[in-house]
VOPAGU-2260 file (C-alpha; in pm, 1 decimal, decimal comma):
REM VOPAGU-2260
SITE   aa  ch    i         X         Y         Z
SITE  UNK   A    0    8944,9   10569,7    8337,2
SITE  UNK   A    1    9096,1   10471,4    8003,2
SITE  UNK   A    2    9446,8   10333,9    8012,5
SITE  UNK   A    3    9546,0   10575,1    7737,2
SITE  UNK   A    4    9429,5   10876,6    7941,2
SITE  UNK   A    5    9619,3   10790,0    8256,9
SITE  UNK   A    6    9926,6   11008,7    8286,0
SITE  UNK   A    7   10182,4   10870,4    8531,4
SITE  UNK   A    8   10481,4   11062,1    8404,0
SITE  UNK   A    9   10701,5   11162,7    8699,7
SITE  UNK   A   10   10448,7   11037,0    8954,6
SITE  UNK   A   11   10486,0   10797,4    9245,0
SITE  UNK   A   12   10266,0   10487,4    9220,0
SITE  UNK   A   13   10167,7   10285,3    9526,6
SITE  UNK   A   14   10010,6    9943,0    9481,4
SITE  UNK   A   15    9753,9    9882,9    9755,1
SITE  UNK   A   16    9491,4    9614,0    9801,7
SITE  UNK   A   17    9119,0    9673,9    9847,9
SITE  UNK   A   18    9174,0    9574,6   10212,9
SITE  UNK   A   19    9458,3    9817,0   10278,8
SITE  UNK   A   20    9459,3   10032,7   10593,5
SITE  UNK   A   21    9828,3   10107,1   10589,9
SITE  UNK   A   22    9891,9   10331,3   10289,2
SITE  UNK   A   23    9651,7   10602,9   10406,0
SITE  UNK   A   24    9880,8   10695,5   10696,4
SITE  UNK   A   25   10200,1   10664,3   10491,8
SITE  UNK   A   26   10062,2   10880,6   10213,3
SITE  UNK   A   27    9936,9   11136,3   10464,2
SITE  UNK   A   28   10287,9   11155,9   10614,8
SITE  UNK   A   29   10445,2   11207,4   10272,6
SITE  UNK   A   30   10208,5   11496,8   10206,0
SITE  UNK   A   31   10199,5   11657,5   10551,8
SITE  UNK   A   32   10557,7   11598,6   10665,9
SITE  UNK   A   33   10754,6   11565,7   10344,3
SITE  UNK   A   34   10562,2   11818,9   10139,9
SITE  UNK   A   35   10504,6   11581,9    9849,0
SITE  UNK   A   36   10223,9   11728,8    9632,9
SITE  UNK   A   37    9909,5   11517,1    9649,9
SITE  UNK   A   38    9874,3   11516,0    9271,6
SITE  UNK   A   39   10204,7   11330,2    9239,6
SITE  UNK   A   40   10075,4   11035,2    9443,9
SITE  UNK   A   41    9883,0   10765,7    9256,5
SITE  UNK   A   42    9746,2   10472,4    9459,7
SITE  UNK   A   43    9667,1   10177,2    9232,4
SITE  UNK   A   44    9406,6    9954,8    9396,8
SITE  UNK   A   45    9401,3    9584,4    9316,4
SITE  UNK   A   46    9152,2    9317,3    9424,7
SITE  UNK   A   47    9263,0    9088,6    9705,2
SITE  UNK   A   48    8996,7    8825,3    9641,8
SITE  UNK   A   49    8851,0    8884,4    9989,0
SITE  UNK   A   50    8584,6    9116,6   10124,6
SITE  UNK   A   51    8704,2    9474,8   10065,9
SITE  UNK   A   52    8755,6    9705,9   10363,5
SITE  UNK   A   53    8630,8   10061,8   10365,1
SITE  UNK   A   54    8941,1   10262,0   10443,5
SITE  UNK   A   55    8976,9   10643,3   10446,8
SITE  UNK   A   56    9116,9   10799,1   10132,8
SITE  UNK   A   57    9357,7   11087,2   10097,0
SITE  UNK   A   58    9214,3   11419,3    9988,0
SITE  UNK   A   59    9314,4   11546,8    9642,6
SITE  UNK   A   60    9467,0   11208,7    9553,8
SITE  UNK   A   61    9329,4   11022,2    9252,7
SITE  UNK   A   62    9288,2   10649,4    9325,2
SITE  UNK   A   63    9279,6   10424,0    9018,4
SITE  UNK   A   64    9196,0   10057,7    8963,0
SITE  UNK   A   65    9472,8    9819,8    8867,6
SITE  UNK   A   66    9272,0    9704,4    8565,0
SITE  UNK   A   67    9291,4   10058,3    8425,0
SITE  UNK   A   68    9671,3   10078,1    8434,4
SITE  UNK   A   69    9887,8    9947,1    8151,5
SITE  UNK   A   70   10254,5    9854,6    8136,2
SITE  UNK   A   71   10333,2   10156,3    7920,9
SITE  UNK   A   72   10183,3   10398,2    8169,1
SITE  UNK   A   73   10366,1   10242,7    8463,0
SITE  UNK   A   74   10696,1   10268,1    8279,0
SITE  UNK   A   75   10654,2   10647,5    8289,2
SITE  UNK   A   76   10615,6   10659,4    8667,0
SITE  UNK   A   77   10908,3   10783,1    8874,8
SITE  UNK   A   78   10868,9   10508,7    9137,1
SITE  UNK   A   79   10655,8   10200,5    9198,9
SITE  UNK   A   80   10608,3   10114,7    9567,0
SITE  UNK   A   81   10455,0    9792,6    9694,9
SITE  UNK   A   82   10318,9    9812,6   10046,6
SITE  UNK   A   83   10456,0    9484,6   10180,4
SITE  UNK   A   84   10517,4    9176,2    9966,5
SITE  UNK   A   85   10277,8    8882,6    9978,6
SITE  UNK   A   86   10071,2    8642,4    9772,9
SITE  UNK   A   87    9825,0    8915,8    9670,5
SITE  UNK   A   88   10055,4    9180,9    9528,5
SITE  UNK   A   89   10355,8    8973,8    9418,8
SITE  UNK   A   90   10189,8    8866,1    9086,8
SITE  UNK   A   91   10176,9    9234,8    8992,4
SITE  UNK   A   92   10543,2    9290,5    9075,7
SITE  UNK   A   93   10643,6    8973,7    8889,7
SITE  UNK   A   94   10444,6    9078,8    8584,5
SITE  UNK   A   95   10629,9    9409,7    8571,2
SITE  UNK   A   96   10974,9    9257,6    8623,3
SITE  UNK   A   97   10907,9    8989,8    8359,9
SITE  UNK   A   98   10791,9    9254,7    8113,7
SITE  UNK   A   99   11091,8    9485,9    8138,4
SITE  UNK   A  100   11417,4    9476,9    8330,7
SITE  UNK   A  101   11399,0    9855,6    8370,1
SITE  UNK   A  102   11121,3    9812,2    8626,8
SITE  UNK   A  103   11380,5    9675,2    8868,7
SITE  UNK   A  104   11516,5   10031,2    8893,0
SITE  UNK   A  105   11174,1   10167,7    8992,8
SITE  UNK   A  106   11023,0    9903,1    9220,4
SITE  UNK   A  107   11048,4    9952,5    9596,9
SITE  UNK   A  108   10904,4    9721,4    9861,6
SITE  UNK   A  109   10796,2    9876,5   10190,4
SITE  UNK   A  110   10885,5    9618,9   10454,9
SITE  UNK   A  111   10731,0    9556,9   10795,6
SITE  UNK   A  112   10810,2    9301,8   11064,0
SITE  UNK   A  113   10502,9    9093,7   10978,9
SITE  UNK   A  114   10612,8    8959,4   10642,0
SITE  UNK   A  115   10977,0    8923,4   10745,4
SITE  UNK   A  116   10868,4    8716,4   11045,5
SITE  UNK   A  117   10667,9    8486,2   10816,8
SITE  UNK   A  118   10962,8    8452,3   10579,6
SITE  UNK   A  119   11196,6    8367,5   10867,8
SITE  UNK   A  120   10961,6    8098,0   10998,2
SITE  UNK   A  121   10939,6    7941,3   10653,0
SITE  UNK   A  122   11312,9    7968,3   10587,9
SITE  UNK   A  123   11405,9    7821,1   10926,8
SITE  UNK   A  124   11176,3    7522,5   10870,5
SITE  UNK   A  125   11288,2    7446,6   10514,4
SITE  UNK   A  126   11637,1    7591,4   10472,5
SITE  UNK   A  127   11495,8    7804,4   10192,1
SITE  UNK   A  128   11173,0    7983,8   10109,2
SITE  UNK   A  129   10899,6    7749,8    9991,6
SITE  UNK   A  130   10538,0    7813,4    9901,4
SITE  UNK   A  131   10308,9    7820,3   10203,1
SITE  UNK   A  132    9958,3    7960,0   10176,0
SITE  UNK   A  133    9919,6    7969,3   10554,2
SITE  UNK   A  134   10207,9    8219,7   10565,5
SITE  UNK   A  135   10091,5    8403,4   10249,1
SITE  UNK   A  136   10404,4    8297,8   10061,6
SITE  UNK   A  137   10345,1    8212,0    9695,6
SITE  UNK   A  138   10581,1    8116,9    9413,8
SITE  UNK   A  139   10544,1    8470,3    9276,8
SITE  UNK   A  140   10636,3    8613,9    9615,7
SITE  UNK   A  141   10952,4    8402,1    9625,1
SITE  UNK   A  142   11040,2    8495,8    9267,7
SITE  UNK   A  143   11004,6    8868,2    9334,3
SITE  UNK   A  144   11200,0    8849,4    9659,3
SITE  UNK   A  145   11489,5    8693,0    9467,7
SITE  UNK   A  146   11492,8    8969,9    9207,1
SITE  UNK   A  147   11371,7    9302,2    9346,0
SITE  UNK   A  148   11657,3    9532,6    9448,4
SITE  UNK   A  149   11519,3    9804,6    9671,7
SITE  UNK   A  150   11356,7    9778,2   10012,9
SITE  UNK   A  151   11220,5   10059,3   10229,3
SITE  UNK   A  152   11290,1    9971,0   10593,6
SITE  UNK   A  153   11530,3   10052,4   10877,9
SITE  UNK   A  154   11851,1    9886,6   10761,0
SITE  UNK   A  155   12001,7    9804,3   11103,9
SITE  UNK   A  156   11705,3    9583,8   11190,6
SITE  UNK   A  157   11604,8    9430,4   10856,0
SITE  UNK   A  158   11913,1    9411,3   10635,6
SITE  UNK   A  159   12060,7    9083,8   10758,8
SITE  UNK   A  160   11720,4    8919,6   10792,6
SITE  UNK   A  161   11622,5    8987,5   10431,6
SITE  UNK   A  162   11966,1    8889,5   10303,9
SITE  UNK   A  163   11936,9    8558,0   10485,5
SITE  UNK   A  164   11588,0    8459,5   10370,3
SITE  UNK   A  165   11650,2    8571,5   10011,7
SITE  UNK   A  166   12004,1    8428,9   10002,1
SITE  UNK   A  167   12122,1    8747,4    9831,6
SITE  UNK   A  168   12394,5    9002,1    9890,8
SITE  UNK   A  169   12292,9    9257,2    9627,6
SITE  UNK   A  170   11987,8    9412,4    9795,6
SITE  UNK   A  171   11977,9    9785,4    9866,2
SITE  UNK   A  172   11790,3    9979,5   10131,9
SITE  UNK   A  173   11610,4   10307,5   10153,7
SITE  UNK   A  174   11707,2   10323,6   10520,5
SITE  UNK   A  175   11392,8   10476,0   10669,7
SITE  UNK   A  176   11183,8   10374,7   10967,9
SITE  UNK   A  177   10815,0   10448,0   11025,4
SITE  UNK   A  178   10732,2   10817,9   10982,8
SITE  UNK   A  179   10359,1   10809,7   11061,0
SITE  UNK   A  180   10147,8   10768,0   11373,3
SITE  UNK   A  181    9826,4   10581,7   11450,4
SITE  UNK   A  182    9623,8   10876,6   11320,0
SITE  UNK   A  183    9686,7   11117,5   11031,2
SITE  UNK   A  184    9941,5   11386,3   11115,7
SITE  UNK   A  185    9695,8   11672,6   11173,3
SITE  UNK   A  186    9480,6   11476,1   11418,7
SITE  UNK   A  187    9775,3   11308,5   11586,4
SITE  UNK   A  188    9939,7   11643,8   11650,6
SITE  UNK   A  189    9613,9   11783,6   11784,3
SITE  UNK   A  190    9583,7   11493,3   12028,5
SITE  UNK   A  191    9946,1   11531,6   12136,2
SITE  UNK   A  192    9881,1   11893,9   12230,9
SITE  UNK   A  193    9567,1   11803,8   12426,1
SITE  UNK   A  194    9717,7   11515,2   12624,6
SITE  UNK   A  195   10089,4   11571,9   12638,7
SITE  UNK   A  196   10196,9   11936,6   12639,6
SITE  UNK   A  197   10130,7   11984,5   13010,9
SITE  UNK   A  198   10190,8   11625,4   13112,6
SITE  UNK   A  199   10432,0   11562,5   13400,6
SITE  UNK   A  200   10552,8   11205,3   13429,7
SITE  UNK   A  201   10541,9   11055,8   13779,9
SITE  UNK   A  202   10254,8   11269,0   13906,4
SITE  UNK   A  203    9921,0   11103,7   13989,8
SITE  UNK   A  204    9805,0   10745,1   13958,6
SITE  UNK   A  205    9966,2   10488,9   13730,2
SITE  UNK   A  206    9775,6   10382,1   13420,0
SITE  UNK   A  207    9928,9   10066,9   13272,1
SITE  UNK   A  208    9842,8    9927,0   12929,5
SITE  UNK   A  209    9930,4    9556,5   12928,4
SITE  UNK   A  210    9984,9    9463,9   12563,4
SITE  UNK   A  211    9875,4    9663,1   12260,0
SITE  UNK   A  212    9635,9    9398,7   12128,4
SITE  UNK   A  213    9477,3    9067,6   12233,4
SITE  UNK   A  214    9654,1    8938,0   12543,1
SITE  UNK   A  215    9666,6    8598,2   12711,8
SITE  UNK   A  216    9494,4    8583,2   13050,1
SITE  UNK   A  217    9770,3    8345,9   13164,1
SITE  UNK   A  218   10035,6    8604,5   13080,7
SITE  UNK   A  219    9831,5    8873,0   13254,0
SITE  UNK   A  220    9825,6    8656,9   13567,5
SITE  UNK   A  221   10204,5    8643,9   13562,8
SITE  UNK   A  222   10214,0    9022,2   13595,2
SITE  UNK   A  223    9938,1    9041,7   13854,0
SITE  UNK   A  224   10113,9    8784,2   14074,2
SITE  UNK   A  225   10426,6    8997,6   14082,6
SITE  UNK   A  226   10455,9    9153,4   14433,1
SITE  UNK   A  227   10540,4    9492,3   14281,5
SITE  UNK   A  228   10214,1    9503,0   14085,9
SITE  UNK   A  229   10027,5    9396,8   14397,1
SITE  UNK   A  230   10201,2    9669,4   14597,2
SITE  UNK   A  231   10100,8    9939,2   14353,9
SITE  UNK   A  232    9751,4    9799,6   14286,2
SITE  UNK   A  233    9565,2   10064,6   14495,4
SITE  UNK   A  234    9711,2   10346,1   14285,5
SITE  UNK   A  235    9714,6   10173,6   13948,1
SITE  UNK   A  236    9462,1   10126,5   13669,7
SITE  UNK   A  237    9533,7    9836,0   13435,0
SITE  UNK   A  238    9410,6    9822,3   13074,9
SITE  UNK   A  239    9415,3    9501,0   12875,5
SITE  UNK   A  240    9264,3    9340,6   12565,6
SITE  UNK   A  241    9130,9    9017,4   12715,6
SITE  UNK   A  242    8868,9    8812,1   12532,7
SITE  UNK   A  243    8523,7    8818,3   12701,3
SITE  UNK   A  244    8534,6    8441,4   12755,1
SITE  UNK   A  245    8849,5    8475,0   12968,1
SITE  UNK   A  246    8757,6    8778,9   13173,7
SITE  UNK   A  247    8570,9    8571,3   13431,9
SITE  UNK   A  248    8895,8    8396,8   13524,1
SITE  UNK   A  249    9062,9    8730,6   13590,3
SITE  UNK   A  250    8764,7    8846,0   13795,6
SITE  UNK   A  251    8773,0    8528,7   14006,7
SITE  UNK   A  252    9139,6    8594,2   14080,6
SITE  UNK   A  253    9056,7    8948,7   14186,2
SITE  UNK   A  254    8767,3    8831,7   14404,1
SITE  UNK   A  255    8994,4    8581,2   14575,1
SITE  UNK   A  256    9238,0    8859,8   14659,9
SITE  UNK   A  257    8954,6    9063,9   14805,8
SITE  UNK   A  258    8831,4    8772,2   15019,0
SITE  UNK   A  259    9175,9    8717,6   15169,4
SITE  UNK   A  260    9199,7    9086,8   15252,2
SITE  UNK   A  261    9428,4    9204,2   14973,4
SITE  UNK   A  262    9386,8    9498,7   14739,7
SITE  UNK   A  263    9167,5    9452,5   14435,5
SITE  UNK   A  264    9313,8    9514,5   14090,5
SITE  UNK   A  265    9134,1    9784,2   13895,8
SITE  UNK   A  266    9128,7    9634,4   13545,0
SITE  UNK   A  267    8956,5    9787,6   13245,2
SITE  UNK   A  268    8893,8    9535,9   12968,2
SITE  UNK   A  269    8937,6    9678,1   12621,8
SITE  UNK   A  270    8758,1    9583,5   12302,6
SITE  UNK   A  271    8844,0    9672,3   11941,9
SITE  UNK   A  272    8802,8   10047,0   11896,9
SITE  UNK   A  273    8843,5   10321,7   11641,9
SITE  UNK   A  274    9192,1   10470,8   11589,7
SITE  UNK   A  275    9070,5   10792,5   11754,9
SITE  UNK   A  276    8958,1   10613,8   12070,5
SITE  UNK   A  277    9271,6   10400,0   12073,9
SITE  UNK   A  278    9492,8   10709,6   12055,2
SITE  UNK   A  279    9301,9   10873,6   12340,2
SITE  UNK   A  280    9334,5   10562,9   12554,8
SITE  UNK   A  281    9706,1   10533,3   12481,1
SITE  UNK   A  282    9767,2   10900,5   12553,6
SITE  UNK   A  283    9604,7   10862,6   12894,5
SITE  UNK   A  284    9845,9   10584,9   13001,2
SITE  UNK   A  285   10168,5   10631,9   13194,4
SITE  UNK   A  286   10317,4   10284,2   13146,4
SITE  UNK   A  287   10315,6   10030,1   12864,8
SITE  UNK   A  288   10403,6    9661,6   12895,8
SITE  UNK   A  289   10476,9    9553,6   12541,1
SITE  UNK   A  290   10443,4    9202,2   12408,2
SITE  UNK   A  291   10753,0    9036,8   12258,9
SITE  UNK   A  292   10648,7    9097,4   11898,8
SITE  UNK   A  293   10405,1    9338,2   11737,1
SITE  UNK   A  294   10275,7    9672,0   11855,7
SITE  UNK   A  295   10603,3    9852,7   11787,7
SITE  UNK   A  296   10422,1   10137,0   11608,7
SITE  UNK   A  297   10209,1   10194,4   11917,6
SITE  UNK   A  298   10516,3   10183,2   12141,3
SITE  UNK   A  299   10695,0   10425,0   11909,4
SITE  UNK   A  300   10409,3   10674,5   11939,8
SITE  UNK   A  301   10395,1   10631,9   12317,6
SITE  UNK   A  302   10767,4   10707,6   12336,8
SITE  UNK   A  303   10743,9   10992,8   12085,0
SITE  UNK   A  304   10485,4   11166,7   12298,5
SITE  UNK   A  305   10698,1   11125,5   12611,4
SITE  UNK   A  306   10407,9   10960,8   12790,1
SITE  UNK   A  307   10594,7   10722,0   13016,8
SITE  UNK   A  308   10787,5   10401,2   13059,1
SITE  UNK   A  309   10784,4   10099,2   12828,0
SITE  UNK   A  310   10866,3    9752,0   12960,6
SITE  UNK   A  311   10961,7    9473,2   12721,5
SITE  UNK   A  312   11126,0    9133,9   12748,8
SITE  UNK   A  313   11503,6    9138,4   12706,3
SITE  UNK   A  314   11629,4    9026,3   12361,9
SITE  UNK   A  315   11276,6    9007,4   12221,0
SITE  UNK   A  316   11216,2    9142,1   11867,8
SITE  UNK   A  317   11052,3    9453,9   12012,1
SITE  UNK   A  318   11349,2    9516,5   12243,2
SITE  UNK   A  319   11590,6    9502,4   11950,8
SITE  UNK   A  320   11370,3    9705,1   11716,6
SITE  UNK   A  321   11280,1    9989,4   11953,2
SITE  UNK   A  322   11626,8   10024,2   12098,2
SITE  UNK   A  323   11826,4    9984,4   11777,7
SITE  UNK   A  324   11604,6   10183,1   11541,3
SITE  UNK   A  325   11455,7   10450,3   11766,3
SITE  UNK   A  326   11682,6   10477,2   12068,5
SITE  UNK   A  327   11394,7   10425,7   12312,2
SITE  UNK   A  328   11497,9   10395,1   12677,8
SITE  UNK   A  329   11328,5   10068,2   12772,2
SITE  UNK   A  330   11267,6    9890,0   13100,1
SITE  UNK   A  331   11390,9    9535,9   13032,2
SITE  UNK   A  332   11286,1    9217,7   13209,2
SITE  UNK   A  333   11360,1    8848,6   13159,4
SITE  UNK   A  334   11052,3    8717,9   13342,3
SITE  UNK   A  335   10735,5    8887,7   13460,7
SITE  UNK   A  336   10830,3    8819,8   13821,2
SITE  UNK   A  337   11153,9    9018,4   13775,6
SITE  UNK   A  338   10982,4    9355,9   13725,7
SITE  UNK   A  339   11067,4    9570,1   14027,7
SITE  UNK   A  340   10979,3    9911,2   14173,2
SITE  UNK   A  341   11200,0   10094,9   13922,8
SITE  UNK   A  342   10935,5   10035,0   13657,8
SITE  UNK   A  343   10693,4   10248,8   13856,7
SITE  UNK   A  344   10907,2   10501,4   14038,5
SITE  UNK   A  345   11107,6   10584,3   13725,9
SITE  UNK   A  346   11439,8   10616,2   13903,4
SITE  UNK   A  347   11682,2   10777,5   13659,5
SITE  UNK   A  348   11423,7   10767,8   13381,0
SITE  UNK   A  349   11323,4   11069,0   13170,8
SITE  UNK   A  350   11060,4   10998,8   12901,8
SITE  UNK   A  351   11160,0   11314,7   12714,4
SITE  UNK   A  352   11495,2   11157,7   12624,5
SITE  UNK   A  353   11319,9   10879,6   12434,2
SITE  UNK   A  354   11080,4   11132,8   12280,5
SITE  UNK   A  355   11374,6   11336,0   12149,8
SITE  UNK   A  356   11539,2   11024,1   12002,8
SITE  UNK   A  357   11222,0   10906,4   11827,3
SITE  UNK   A  358   11160,3   11250,8   11678,0
SITE  UNK   A  359   11521,1   11271,6   11559,4
SITE  UNK   A  360   11489,8   10930,7   11390,2
SITE  UNK   A  361   11166,3   11040,7   11224,8
SITE  UNK   A  362   11334,2   11348,8   11081,4
SITE  UNK   A  363   11629,5   11142,1   10960,4
SITE  UNK   A  364   11393,9   10896,7   10790,6
SITE  UNK   A  365   11199,4   11179,1   10626,7
SITE  UNK   A  366   11521,7   11317,4   10480,6
SITE  UNK   A  367   11599,9   10973,0   10338,2
SITE  UNK   A  368   11250,9   10934,4   10192,0
SITE  UNK   A  369   11280,5   11281,4   10039,5
SITE  UNK   A  370   11550,6   11145,9    9806,8
SITE  UNK   A  371   11305,0   10888,1    9675,1
SITE  UNK   A  372   10975,7   11073,8    9677,1
SITE  UNK   A  373   11081,0   11405,5    9525,3
């Protein structure tokens, strides 16, 4: 497409890499939940320098290559959103800011915990942000972080963190949390109806997902050694992402228990799977033990569907994020051995309370995003 023929007047531009899997869900939510017309969304795809990933594309949305977009055209856009900020997309943001100060009024950076965690690690080690390729922090990334004004993220959780690492007090927030699920809205809603509409928490066997991604076999042992988990073993199915090379160790532990006359743990080992299969697996669970960091989007969906109880370590990043941003009623523990029967019997726990809170936060965030993407 010729640069002169590209009309971006009044449209919302999203800069995404050729390895992006994130924008598809965000764009789908803007269309399905916010009612933003598809023709007003323009994803601009830039090369990451790595092997591209084949990601689904939004229907009726025209994707364009970064090489086909000029400064003049971008100046006509209503907003320019960068999905995260890192060494791959920061040169684009810096180029725009260097070209015209007016771009600072249009650039928004969608923030997730991943990049902020990397910035905090770097800042804590050096007292300021320094280049570090292992953390995907470049000089352009640092430059943009010191100049860009607007961030899209839940303010209660991210505001102080970004102010600290950027050493700025003039940043502004579009105070919105995640508004999309693991699957596009239509399919996610369909799955919710299939699995959750007639679900009654506390009835039937327990199905416990231990971690939302790769999990340490040593940490899994800490849970399995807990007397409460051993007590409920006959009526509990455990699901865990354990590497094939470590599964034998878990099996030996289970065999030992069987030899000494104790109940055998029923563990299903998970491997990487499609989003559809992952959603189905998650929707079949009644309990989730969340790692300290990461997997918050999965936990949010689990709570939103009112599936069951979520356990997380006290004062961990996930504890703070899920409680502060979404109002999720969490089961908190300091050590794996401290988890007691309340995690399973759900005394005083109603998953629908958390579901109501998550849905309310989603609607609030959508109303905030509506002021930007209108």
